[in-house]
N, C-alpha and C positions, 0 to 999 in steps of 0.2 A: 313427503317427497324425500328422495335419497340424498346422501351427502354428495358434495361436488367432487368429481373425479378428474384426474389428469392422466393422459397417456404416459406410461413409464418410458416408452421410447422417446417421446417428445421431451421429457424431463432430462434424460441422460444426453440427448443430442444438444440441448441447451447448455448442460454442464460442460460438455466437450468444447463447444465453441467459446464459452465464456472463460474457461480455463486457458485456452489458447491465446485469447486476447490478453488475459491477465499476465501470462508469461511474457508476451511481447511488450506489454506495458512496462514491466519492471526491468526488462533488458534495456529499453529506451531510457528509463529513468537513471540507471546506474552506469551508463556509458560515460557520463560526465565525470563521476568519481574516479573511474579507471584511468582517465587521461587528463585529469585536472592539472597536474604539474606542467604538462605540455601546453595546455590551454593557457595557463598563467604566463608561460614564456612568450607565447604568440601575441597575447593581448596586453602585455606589459604589466602584469600583475605579480611579478616575482617579489617574494617576501612581503606580499600584501594579502595575507590569508583572510583577513576580515572581508575584503572586497571579493575575493574568490569564493568565500563561504556564502556571500550574498547572492551568488548565482543560484544556489539551492534555496536560499531564503525567499527570493522573489518568485521562484516556482511554487513554493508552498503557500506564499501569500496569495497569489493568483488562484491557486487551487482552493484555498479556504474561502476567499471572497466570492467566488463563483458558486460555491456549494449550495447556499440557501436558494439561489435562483433555480439551479438544477433540481433541487429537491421539490420546489413548488411545481415546476413543470412535470417532474417525474410522477407526481401523484395525479396528474390530470390529462396527460397526452400519451400517445403510443410510445412505449419505452424503447422499442426496437429502433425507431427512427432516431431518437436522441442518442442511442448507443452508437449507431453508425456515424453520426455527425461527430460525436466526441472522439472516436477512434481515428477518424480522418484528420481532425484538427491536430491531435497529438503527433500523428505520423508526419504531417507537414512541418510541424514545429521542430521535431527531432532532426529532420533533414535540413531545416533552416538553420539549426545550431551549427551545422558544419559550414555554413556560408558566412558566419559572423567574422567580421574583420576588426571590430572594436568591442570594447566592454559593453557599450550601450546596445549594440546590435544583438549581442548574446543575451542581454537582459530581456529584450523584446521577445526573442525566440523562446527563452525559458518561461516567460509569462504565458505565452500561448500554449505551451506544453501543459501548464497547470490547468488552463481552461478545458482542454481535451480530456485530461486524466480525471478531473473532477466529475465529468459527465459519466465516464465509465465506472468509476469507483462507487458512485452512489446508486446507479441504476442496476448494475449486475447483481448485487446481493438481493435486491427486492425481487428480481425475476426468480432467482433460485429459491427464495422463501415461498414464492407462490407455486413453484413446481414441486417442492418436496415437503412432506408433512413433518411435524415437530420431532417425531422419533427417529428421523433420518437426517435432519438438518445438520447436526453437529459433524457427522462423518462427511457429508457432502460439502459443507463449508470448509472443513479441514482440508479436503482434497482441493477445493477451489483456491484456497489461500496458500496451498503448497507452492503455487506458481510464484508467490512473492519472493521468498528466499531463493528459489531455483532461478527465477528470472534475474534477480539481483546478482547471483553468482555468475550467470552467463553474461551479464553486463560487464562484470569485472574481467572475466576470461576473454570475451570477444573484444572488449575495448583495448585491453593490454596487448592481445595478440595482433589485432588489426593494426594498431598504431605502430607496432614494431615490424610487422611483415607486410605492410600494405602494398609494397612494390611487387611482391610475388603474386598478388591477386589479379593483376593486369586489368583492373576495372577502373581505377582512378583516371587514367588518361582519357577514357571515353566520357566519363562523367564530367571531368574538368573541361574538355573541349565543348561539350554541350552547354555547360554553365557559362563558359566564357562567351559563347555565341549569344546567349540570352542576356546575361548580366554585365558582361565586359570585365568580370573579375579575373584576376590571375593569382593563383595561390603560391606563396613562397614554399620552397622545398621543406623547410623545417616544420611547417604546419600541416603538410599533406596527410601524415599518418593519423592524427586525431580527427581531421575532417572526414577522412575515409570511414572511420568508425561510425560517425553520425550518419553518413550517407547509407552505409550498408544496412544498418538496423532500422532506418527510417522508412525506406521505400516499401518493405513488405506490409507495413501497417495499412497502406491504402487498399490492398487486397483483402486484408483481414476485416477492414471496416465494412465491406459489403456483406460479409458472412453474418453480420448482425441481423440482416433482413431475412435470414433463413430460420431465425428462431420464432417459434409460435409465441404470441402475446397471451399469457395466462390472465385470468381474472384476478384482481387484487383480493387476497384472502382465500384463494381457491383451495389451499391445502391445510386450512385450519380445522378440518374435521367438524364442520357445522353443516346443517342441512342446506340444500339449495334454496329453500324458501327463506331461511335466515340470511343466506348470502345475498340474495336479490334485494331484500329489504335493507340490509346493511349498506349495500352499494348506493342506495338512493338517499342516504342521510347526507345533509349538507355539511360541508367543512366549515368550521368556525375557529376563531382565534383561541377559544377555550380548549378546543381539541389539541391544538399545538401546545398550549400552556401546560397541559397535563404532563408533558415530557419533563418539565422542570420539577414536578412533584413526584416523578417516578424515580425512587431512590436507586433501583438497580441500574437504570439508565445513567443517572448522575455519577454513581461510583464507577461504573464501567468506563464512562467517558474520561473521568479524572485519571483512572489507572492507565488507560491506553495512551492518554496524553503524556504521562511520565515515561512510559515505555517508548513512545515515539520520540520524545526529546532525546533519550539516551541512544537508541538505535539509529535514529536519523542522523545525529551528529557523528556517531562512531563510524557509520558506513561511508559518510562523505570523506572523513579525514584519515581513516585507517590506512589506506594505501600510502599516503604521504608520510604518516607517522612511521610506518615500517621502513620506508625508503630513507627518510631524513634522519631519524633518531635510532633506528636499529640497523642501519647500513645495508639493507636488502636492495637488490635490483628491483626497480619498479615493476617490470613485467613479471618477475618471479613472485613479488608480493601480491600482485593482482591474481596470479594463478593460484597461489596458496589460499588467499582469501576467498577466491571463487570456489575452490574445492571444498573448504570447510563449510562455506555457506550453502552449497548445493547438498552436501550430506546432511547438514542440519535441517535444511529445508525439506528433505524427504522424510527424515526420521521424526523431527519435532512435531509437525502438524498431525502425522499419523498417530503418534503417541498421545497427543492431546485429544484427538477424536476418540481414541479407544478409552482413555482414562475418563474423559467427561461422560461418555455413555455408560461406562462401567459403574461409576458412582451414582449416576442418575437412576440406573436400574436397581441399585441397592438402596434407593431413597435417601441418599446422603443429602442433607439440606444444603442448598446453594452449591451443588456439585460443580457446576461449570466455573463459578467464581473461585472455589477452593483450589481446583486444579491450576488455575492461573496464578493464584497467590503463592502456592507452594513452588511453582516453577520459577517465578520471578525472584523470590527470596533466595532460592538455591542458585540462580544464575548470577546474582550479584558478586559473590566472592570469585567466581570463575572469570568474569570480565575484569575484575580487579587484578588478577594474576596476569592477564593478557598485557596490561599496561606496565607491570612491574618486572616481568621476566625478560630475559635477553636472548635465550636460545630459541631459534625458530621452531624446533620440534615441540618444546614446552609451550611456547606462545600459541601456536596454532592448535595444539592439543587442548589447551585450556579454552581457547576460543570455540572449538568444536563443541565441547560440553556445554559451554555457556549459550551458544546459539541454539542447540537442540532444546535446551530448557526454555529459552525465550520464544522460539517458534512453536512450542507446545501450546501457547496461548491463542494462536490464530483461530482455530476452530471454535473453542469454547467462548472466547470473548465476542465473536461475531454471532454465535448462536444466541448468546444473551441479548445482544442488540436487537436482532430481528424478533425474538420471542417475546420481548417485553414492549414492542412497538406495535400499535394498532395498524392493521394492514392498510387502511385508508390513508395514513400519513407516514407509511414506512419509509418512503423516499425522503420525505422531509426530516424524519428522525435520523436517518443516516447522514443527511446533509448537516444537521445540527452537530452530530457527533464528529463528522469530518472537520467542520469549522473549528470546533474547540480543541480537538486533539492536535490539529496543526497550529492553531493560534498559540497554544501553550507548549507545543512539542517541537516539530522540526522546522517551523518558521524561525524561531529564535536560535535553536541550538547550533546550526552550522556557523552562523555569524558570531554568536557568543563564544564558541570554542575557538574560532579564528581570531577574535579580538583578544582573548586570554593568551593565545599563542603569541600574538604580536607583542602584547604587554610584558610577558614573562620571558620571551625568547625561546620558549619550549612548547611544542605541541602537546607534550605529555600533560601539562597542567590544564590545557583546554579539554582534552579527552577525559581527564579525571572527574569532570563534572558529571559524567554518565553514572557514576557509582551511587550517589545519593538519590538520583532520579529513579534508577532501577529499584532501589529499596522502597521508595515511596509508592511506586507502582504496585509492588506486592502488598503493601499495607492497604491501599485503596481496594484492591481486589478482595482482600480478606474482609474488609468492612462491608462490602456489598453482599456477601454471601447470605446474610440473614434475611434479605428482602426478596431474593430471586423467586422462590416458589410462589409467594403471594402475588408478585407482579406479573408472572407468567399466566397465572389463573385469571387475573383481572382482564386480560385481553380476550380470552374466550368468553367470559361473562358479558363483556361489552358487546361482542358480536351477536350473542344469543338474546340477551335481554333488550338491548337497544334496538336490534333489528325487529323484534316482535312488537315493540311498542311504537314502531314507526307508522 
């Protein structure tokens, strides 16, 4: 029997839809960072950075806690339906953030945002891994994850611009009247700008959620270049706890998870607090800081993943052992001094020039690190593997970092010292990537051997 084949048109259609969702996903996520000082004023959190940071911490806590359940379902049910539900939940939660009148209400809204985004983040890469073969995954995943920094940049840009110019959009009065009729709420003038930002980016997600149903559901492991006979036998194998336990013995998986957790700690906290740092400690206008931060993030988000996709495949073709790990290690170690300069310099041109170089290097890791993850995970448990990865990278990454950085800021009176924690974290990320390189080739080959030998012995 021949190998399992997938329509090229269906594969790229899925990539387009999932990229669009990912873009909106990160616009929604980073709207809060763009308008955080204004939210603090409205919710009575001025000079309480630890509590403000907890709005992001609770999002990632919810995100991480839901991940194992999403992973379990993702390996067993139709992934398109899960995807549509997840995107719908996060869109409603984003809109709901704009309705919050108290700190507690905002906490609830951000918690539901985490539930929705966990669904999408876990399911989407498993679909792409089943649509595209290994020799094309790095470029495809690099393109897919390009939406993260670009979406984050648009979140900064849109959030800052809408907050400042909401009156010129002529939309808020209609939304406000409709909401007043339904909820009885009346928004004070000072909070209308940041609320409008959440409303504008939240509503389109409901339309995007339906597009998930237009994606074809591929068979799990369909692009692993095994025969259809082996594929059918492999699909019939029962799932056991020992299958999941193998993840903890998979050294590429473990080192990749540790490295990404340190990366996520650094970038997660930095992206939350950078606008306020530039406004409060470097004297920049908040809208200008958001715009500049958005510009360097979008440029870095276009250049970095493309560079990572090219370099990872280049070294893989030249049979460099652990090629994807090594690209990530070199990028993170080189990015560390550039982000250090961002915190030390005072001239905006030098600050954002250094940040641009640092972000290009950081974003270089997006394609290779996710290629590692899907390549060393067995197709039958790939959703669960991504869920475990998501759980730990957020547990040790951006769940604690916004709160810890805010707490250090409160304790020292300077946000600089909170952000300085990013530097050792980035260095550790590079070290873990480097340590994983020696195991990658062996762990990738093990997945193919399992599909072939286990399937034939069934």
